[in-house]
C-alpha atoms as one frame of an Amber mdcrd trajectory, in Angstrom:
protein
 -49.737 -37.465  -7.056 -46.135 -37.334  -5.890 -43.394 -35.017  -7.079 -41.578
 -38.036  -8.546 -44.622 -38.935 -10.641 -44.955 -35.333 -11.832 -41.341 -35.160
 -12.941 -41.637 -38.557 -14.634 -44.737 -37.422 -16.524 -42.945 -34.282 -17.664
 -39.923 -36.369 -18.694 -42.196 -38.526 -20.835 -43.397 -35.403 -22.628 -39.833
 -34.081 -22.880 -38.630 -37.281 -24.597 -40.613 -36.283 -27.677 -38.843 -32.931
 -27.955 -35.091 -33.394 -27.934 -34.192 -29.817 -28.819 -30.582 -29.078 -28.028
 -31.141 -25.375 -28.666 -33.749 -25.133 -25.878 -31.429 -27.008 -23.539 -28.793
 -24.330 -24.134 -31.355 -21.579 -23.458 -32.495 -23.314 -20.236 -28.886 -23.749
 -19.118 -28.140 -20.072 -19.772 -31.261 -19.148 -17.792 -30.050 -21.297 -14.891
 -26.647 -19.570 -14.987 -28.400 -16.175 -15.112 -30.374 -17.200 -12.015 -27.126
 -17.912 -10.179 -25.676 -14.558 -11.281 -28.824 -12.674 -10.185 -28.509 -14.334
  -6.792 -24.971 -13.049  -6.417 -26.166  -9.453  -6.910 -28.033  -9.397  -3.553
 -30.859  -7.239  -4.952 -34.427  -7.942  -3.809 -35.990  -6.399  -6.931 -33.931
  -8.689  -9.181 -34.832 -11.666  -6.983 -38.562 -10.929  -7.196 -38.375 -10.365
 -10.967 -36.505 -13.617 -11.435 -39.087 -15.535  -9.382 -41.874 -14.145 -11.558
 -39.880 -15.115 -14.661 -39.251 -18.640 -13.326 -42.923 -19.103 -12.492 -43.884
 -17.826 -15.937 -41.458 -20.219 -17.640 -42.843 -23.146 -15.668 -46.403 -22.116
 -16.502 -45.566 -21.572 -20.182 -43.926 -25.005 -20.328 -47.075 -26.685 -18.993
 -45.576 -27.321 -15.569 -48.195 -25.569 -13.439 -48.486 -28.704 -11.332 -44.762
 -28.565 -10.528 -45.051 -24.879  -9.703 -47.870 -25.652  -7.263 -45.874 -28.491
  -5.679 -42.802 -26.294  -5.359 -44.895 -23.692  -3.556 -46.269 -26.398  -1.245
 -42.782 -27.745  -0.560 -40.655 -24.612  -0.300 -42.910 -21.953   1.181 -43.758
 -23.678   4.498 -40.233 -24.936   5.192 -38.452 -21.831   3.946 -41.068 -19.590
   5.520 -40.525 -21.228   8.895 -36.763 -20.728   8.619 -37.278 -17.119   7.545
 -39.713 -16.529  10.425 -37.189 -17.938  12.911 -34.454 -15.731  11.462 -36.803
 -12.727  11.598 -37.659 -13.409  15.243 -33.996 -13.831  16.092 -32.372 -11.009
  14.115 -35.253  -8.788  13.022 -35.609  -7.745   9.394 -32.404  -8.086   7.442
 -32.318  -7.689   3.685 -29.701 -10.421   3.373 -31.908 -13.010   5.065 -34.864
 -12.177   2.812 -32.555 -12.271  -0.214 -31.294 -15.725   0.773 -34.873 -16.964
   1.129 -35.905 -15.601  -2.278 -32.664 -16.754  -3.895 -33.172 -20.274  -2.552
 -36.709 -20.428  -3.902 -35.637 -19.030  -7.260 -32.792 -21.509  -7.576 -35.221
 -24.312  -6.710 -37.575 -23.147  -9.489 -34.734 -22.810 -12.015 -33.431 -26.321
 -11.298 -36.964 -27.677 -11.475 -37.524 -25.959 -14.835 -34.250 -27.246 -16.267
 -34.693 -30.821 -15.073 -38.427 -31.289 -15.633 -38.521 -29.887 -19.147 -35.415
 -31.666 -20.435 -35.370 -35.292 -21.494 -33.214 -37.388 -19.150 -31.463 -38.859
 -22.198 -30.491 -35.402 -23.447 -29.510 -34.262 -19.964 -27.406 -37.382 -19.398
 -25.793 -36.979 -22.821 -24.602 -33.466 -21.982 -23.541 -34.375 -18.459 -21.560
 -37.359 -19.786 -19.099 -34.809 -21.149 -18.259 -33.716 -17.609 -18.618 -37.156
 -16.047 -22.034 -36.691 -14.405 -24.341 -38.497 -16.848 -24.490 -41.517 -14.579
 -26.100 -39.360 -11.891 -29.038 -38.458 -14.155 -29.533 -42.086 -15.154 -29.405
 -43.165 -11.505 -31.952 -40.541 -10.433 -34.220 -41.502 -13.344 -34.122 -45.165
 -12.303 -34.653 -44.316  -8.632 -37.686 -42.168  -9.535 -39.239 -45.053 -11.477
 -38.529 -47.544  -8.708 -39.777 -45.157  -6.004 -43.003 -44.604  -7.899 -43.470
 -48.372  -8.142 -42.843 -48.773  -4.400 -45.319 -46.001  -3.564 -47.914 -47.511
  -5.915 -47.569 -50.874  -4.164 -48.081 -49.170  -0.783 -51.183 -47.419  -2.115
 -52.492 -50.753  -3.414 -52.120 -52.198   0.091 -54.183 -49.341   1.492 -51.434
 -47.112   2.895 -52.461 -43.498   2.486 -49.593 -41.328   1.266 -51.021 -37.840
   1.464 -49.425 -34.537   2.314 -48.792 -35.412   5.925 -45.597 -35.751   7.891
 -46.107 -39.511   8.158 -46.819 -39.954   4.430 -43.864 -37.843   3.345 -41.555
 -39.551   5.858 -42.559 -42.964   4.502 -41.843 -41.805   0.934 -38.509 -40.306
   1.992 -37.466 -43.507   3.772 -38.362 -45.536   0.668 -36.352 -43.139  -1.511
 -33.303 -43.427   0.761 -33.543 -47.237   0.809 -33.822 -47.429  -2.973 -30.948
 -44.977  -3.483 -28.717 -46.876  -1.040 -29.505 -50.153  -2.788 -28.737 -48.706
  -6.234 -25.523 -47.054  -5.050 -24.376 -50.341  -3.521 -25.054 -52.129  -6.816
 -23.202 -49.397  -8.706 -20.246 -49.638  -6.328 -20.093 -53.420  -6.788 -20.276
 -53.096 -10.574 -17.510 -50.491 -10.690 -15.254 -52.557  -8.419 -15.842 -55.609
 -10.599 -14.542 -53.574 -13.555 -11.409 -52.651 -11.635 -12.367 -49.079 -10.714
 -11.870 -47.942  -7.133
């Protein structure tokens, strides 16, 4: 199962609950995550990671938590290991690693547990609702493209080749959609 399919499945569940109050709470939590990151305190970072993981687990997003660990820990761990070998132990480097992971979890919690319609409605007020709609459409189209590859026998597992193929498909779909959006906006007289 891909990360796109997981987020889409959580969005389907989130469509049923369109609670604006919970969206405000999730947004305040995201802002609190940013503020905690600015404090440069490892204890606060670790506490916030535990809280983010608990929120994801409580929301029924254990699968997303597992995927985020599979995605972030190897890549971020490699970067941290290189920084450790180069500079030795520095609290700032470890803080940046933990802060990056915590921000990733907070964004994942906010996006996966909020209906795209509700998210787009709020972001329309600041002019970013189109972005959510575009990402939603790209996720659906990417999942269809990956399903067609699986039907033809292409194995898309957790390998460099499988993830590269999925990434290339995502970039192609996004470029195609952005080109169509650009053409539509120009046809309406917007530059």
